[in-house]
C-alpha positions in Angstrom: 0.6 2.4 160.0 1.6 -1.3 159.7 5.5 -2.1 159.5 6.6 -4.8 157.2 9.5 -6.6 158.4 11.2 -8.7 155.5 12.4 -12.5 156.5 14.0 -15.2 154.3 13.6 -18.1 156.7 16.1 -21.0 156.7 17.7 -23.0 159.1 20.2 -21.0 160.1 17.6 -17.8 160.5 15.5 -20.0 162.5 18.3 -21.1 164.9 20.0 -17.5 165.6 16.4 -16.0 166.5 17.6 -13.4 163.0 15.5 -12.8 160.3 18.0 -12.5 157.2 20.4 -15.0 156.7 23.0 -12.7 156.5 26.0 -12.8 158.7 28.5 -10.4 159.8 32.3 -11.7 160.1 34.2 -11.4 163.1 36.8 -8.9 161.5 40.0 -8.2 163.9 40.0 -4.4 164.1 37.0 -3.8 161.7 34.3 -5.0 164.4 36.5 -5.0 167.6 33.8 -2.6 168.6 30.1 -2.2 169.3 29.4 0.3 166.4 29.4 -2.7 163.4 27.6 -6.1 165.3 24.6 -3.3 166.5 24.1 -2.1 162.8 24.0 -5.3 161.2 22.1 -7.4 163.8 19.8 -3.8 164.2 19.4 -4.2 160.1 18.0 -8.3 160.5 21.4 -9.7 160.2 23.9 -11.1 162.6 26.3 -8.6 164.1 29.6 -10.2 165.1 32.0 -8.7 167.8 35.6 -9.9 166.8 37.4 -10.6 170.1 40.8 -10.9 168.7 43.0 -8.4 169.3 41.2 -7.0 172.0 42.2 -6.4 175.8 40.2 -7.6 178.6 38.5 -3.8 179.8 38.2 -2.6 176.3 36.4 -6.0 175.1 33.8 -6.0 178.7 32.9 -2.4 177.5 32.0 -3.0 173.8 30.5 -6.4 175.1 28.3 -3.9 177.4 27.3 -1.7 174.9 26.4 -4.1 171.9 24.1 -5.7 174.7 22.7 -2.3 175.8 22.4 -1.7 172.2 20.0 -4.3 170.5 17.6 -6.5 171.7 18.0 -8.6 168.5 20.5 -11.3 168.6 24.4 -10.6 168.0 27.7 -12.9 168.3 30.8 -12.7 169.5 33.9 -14.4 167.6 37.0 -15.6 169.5 40.0 -17.0 167.8 41.2 -20.0 170.3 44.9 -19.3 169.3 45.2 -15.6 171.1 47.1 -14.8 173.9 44.8 -14.9 177.0 42.1 -17.1 175.9 41.1 -18.9 178.8 40.6 -15.4 180.4 38.5 -14.4 177.6 36.4 -17.5 177.2 35.6 -16.5 181.5 34.8 -12.9 181.3 32.0 -13.8 177.8 30.5 -16.7 180.4 29.9 -13.8 182.4 28.6 -11.5 179.7 26.8 -14.4 178.6 26.4 -13.4 174.2 24.1 -15.1 172.7 26.2 -16.2 170.2 29.7 -17.7 170.2 31.5 -17.8 167.0 34.6 -19.9 167.7 37.9 -20.8 165.4 41.2 -22.1 165.3 40.7 -24.7 168.1 38.7 -27.4 169.0 35.0 -26.9 170.6 35.0 -29.6 173.4 37.7 -26.6 174.7 34.7 -24.5 175.7 31.1 -25.9 174.2 30.0 -27.2 177.7 30.1 -24.4 179.6 28.5 -22.0 176.9 25.7 -24.3 176.8 25.3 -24.5 180.2 24.6 -20.6 180.1 22.2 -20.9 176.9 24.5 -19.6 174.2 24.6 -20.8 170.7 28.0 -22.1 169.6 29.3 -21.8 166.1 32.6 -23.4 164.9 34.6 -22.2 161.8 36.2 -25.3 160.0 38.0 -25.2 156.6 37.6 -29.0 155.5 35.4 -31.9 155.9 37.0 -33.5 158.8 37.2 -30.7 160.9 33.3 -30.4 160.0 32.7 -33.9 160.8 34.7 -33.6 164.5 32.8 -30.5 165.1 29.5 -31.5 164.5 30.2 -35.0 166.7 30.9 -32.8 169.4 27.6 -31.1 169.4 28.2 -27.2 167.9 25.1 -25.5 167.0 26.3 -24.9 163.6 29.3 -24.6 161.0 30.6 -21.7 159.5 32.6 -23.3 156.7 35.7 -20.9 154.6 36.2 -21.7 151.9 39.2 -20.1 149.5 38.8 -17.2 148.4 38.1 -15.9 151.9 40.1 -12.9 153.3 42.2 -13.3 156.4 43.1 -16.6 157.0 41.9 -19.1 153.9 41.9 -22.7 154.4 45.4 -24.4 153.8 44.1 -26.4 151.2 42.6 -23.9 149.1 39.2 -25.4 148.2 37.2 -23.2 147.0 33.9 -22.3 149.0 31.4 -23.8 146.4 33.2 -27.1 146.4 33.9 -27.0 150.5 29.9 -26.0 151.5 28.6 -28.3 149.5 30.9 -31.3 150.4 30.4 -30.0 154.3 26.7 -30.1 153.8 27.1 -33.9 152.5 28.6 -34.9 155.1 27.2 -33.6 158.4 23.6 -33.5 157.3 20.9 -31.5 159.5 23.8 -29.4 160.8 23.1 -25.6 160.1 26.2 -24.3 157.9 27.1 -20.5 157.0 28.8 -20.3 154.1 31.7 -17.8 154.0 34.1 -16.6 151.5 33.6 -14.9 148.1 30.6 -14.0 148.8 29.3 -9.9 148.6 26.2 -9.8 147.4 22.2 -11.1 147.0 23.5 -13.2 144.1 26.1 -14.9 146.0 23.9 -15.2 149.1 21.5 -17.1 146.8 24.1 -19.4 145.2 24.9 -20.3 148.7 21.7 -21.2 150.2 21.0 -23.1 146.6 24.0 -25.1 147.8 22.5 -25.7 150.9 24.1 -23.8 153.5 21.5 -21.7 155.6 23.6 -18.7 156.1 26.5 -16.6 154.6 29.2 -14.9 156.4 30.1 -11.1 154.6 33.2 -10.0 155.6 34.9 -8.2 153.1 31.6 -6.0 151.7 31.4 -5.0 155.2 35.3 -3.6 155.5 33.8 -0.7 153.4 31.1 0.3 155.6 30.8 3.5 157.5 30.8 1.6 160.5 34.0 -0.5 160.4 36.5 0.8 162.6 39.4 0.5 160.2 41.3 3.3 158.8 39.9 5.1 155.5 43.0 4.1 153.2 41.8 0.3 154.1 38.4 1.1 153.2 39.8 2.8 150.2 41.7 0.1 149.0 38.9 -2.4 149.1 36.9 -0.3 146.7 39.5 -0.1 144.3 40.5 -3.5 144.0 39.6 -5.9 141.6 38.9 -9.7 141.7 42.4 -10.6 141.2 44.1 -8.1 143.4 44.4 -10.5 146.5 47.4 -13.1 147.0 48.2 -15.7 149.6 51.1 -15.1 151.4 52.7 -17.0 154.4 52.8 -20.4 153.2 53.5 -22.2 156.6 53.7 -19.3 158.6 49.6 -18.8 158.9 48.5 -18.3 155.4 46.7 -15.1 154.5 44.9 -13.7 151.9 45.5 -9.9 151.3 45.7 -6.9 148.9 48.3 -7.1 146.7 51.3 -4.3 148.1 54.7 -4.2 149.1 54.3 -6.5 151.6 52.9 -9.0 149.7 55.7 -8.3 146.6 58.0 -9.1 148.8 56.7 -12.4 150.8 55.9 -13.6 147.4 59.1 -12.7 146.1 61.2 -14.5 149.1 58.2 -17.8 148.6 59.0 -18.2 144.8 62.9 -18.1 145.9 62.0 -21.3 148.4 64.0 -18.4 150.9 65.0 -20.0 154.6 61.8 -20.4 156.7 63.5 -18.1 159.4 64.0 -15.1 156.5 60.4 -15.4 155.5 59.1 -15.5 159.0 60.6 -12.4 159.8 59.2 -10.8 157.1 56.1 -11.9 157.6 55.9 -10.8 161.2 57.4 -7.2 160.0 54.3 -6.4 158.8 50.2 -6.5 160.9 46.9 -6.2 160.3 46.8 -3.5 162.6 49.6 -1.2 160.7 46.8 -1.3 157.8 43.8 -1.2 159.5 44.5 1.4 162.4 47.4 3.2 160.8 46.6 3.5 157.6 49.8 1.8 156.3 48.2 0.3 152.9 51.2 -0.3 151.3 53.6 -2.0 153.9 50.9 -3.7 156.5 48.9 -7.2 156.1 45.5 -5.6 154.1 43.6 -8.3 154.5 40.4 -8.7 152.1 39.2 -11.8 150.6 38.5 -12.2 146.3 35.0 -10.8 146.9 36.7 -7.1 147.2 36.5 -7.0 143.3 32.6 -6.9 143.9 32.6 -4.0 146.3 32.6 -0.2 144.7 31.4 2.0 147.3 31.7 2.4 151.4 27.9 2.4 152.8 26.4 2.3 156.0 25.8 -1.1 156.8 22.5 -1.2 156.9 22.1 0.0 153.9 24.7 -2.7 153.2 21.9 -5.3 154.3 19.3 -3.8 152.2 21.3 -4.1 148.9 21.7 -7.8 149.9 18.2 -8.5 150.3 16.8 -6.7 147.4 19.8 -8.6 144.9 19.0 -11.8 146.3 15.3 -10.8 145.7 16.4 -10.3 142.0 18.7 -13.0 141.8 15.7 -15.6 142.9 13.2 -14.7 140.9 15.5 -14.6 137.7 16.7 -18.2 138.0 14.7 -19.9 135.1 12.7 -22.8 135.7 12.0 -25.9 134.6 9.4 -26.2 131.6 7.7 -29.2 131.3 6.6 -30.1 127.5 4.6 -33.1 126.3 6.8 -35.1 124.0 4.2 -35.8 121.1 4.8 -39.5 119.5 5.8 -39.2 116.5 3.0 -40.1 113.3 2.5 -43.8 112.0 0.7 -44.8 109.0 0.9 -47.5 106.6 3.0 -47.7 103.9 
């Protein structure tokens, strides 16, 4: 019996060796394990281990599990500002991940060493200037994050649609992955139309069976509307999170122009871990993007990938094509 493999060839899929232009975002706690990355990579996308909150022994186990669990490409996301980043880099170099996605720092810090071991390097950017610098440094591709994204959107709050188009125009020939506000196949089609070679899905994969966050967190994402998120912590490492008691307190302090130390104290009083692991969705940082309003069920990750492909197919085939019609010259005659 012949098996059929679905592929959507793009510059990003060709670069990474994956079938589908579907990238699962590296999300602290949600993909700080092998379950979600393995499910996405096995389904034809790129699964991403989130190294941000992980200690070295746990990260080492997760890398080994992921490498042993699939022969398909997978990635590790590393925020370069995290404590002990140099030690994490050394661990990753010993494990040789197929792909590294780095953020919150300059690519020259790591690029040559990972290229030397054959790891492809993608760098997260939130503006045209940083995209140019990363491209000039020699990264293999860019993840371009727009304002709709959960977690840490760009300070300038430029939308994904505008920012992706600007970056694609600024660094022609560099593969681009669009991130922020994309939750389905129609969104994927839109990003590819803008010139990206793939889309990164974060919030959509939060609401999956394999995401290792508390059920209350997943339920909050499913219940959210497109207007349910707030950006708080301006000047303190701004985040986008679902509205709750924490975001309301932060918003009030920001509107009142409270002293920086007061705002910092409130901002640090809550954490993503509170919500993600302990289920404190009223008082913790429930980081999620505006696309939460497009998510209406918790599904297996492979099912999400399948749905994205089916939705993409429907969206593309429904697009109207230009129609060329002859223009008849006006009749002329003697008067």
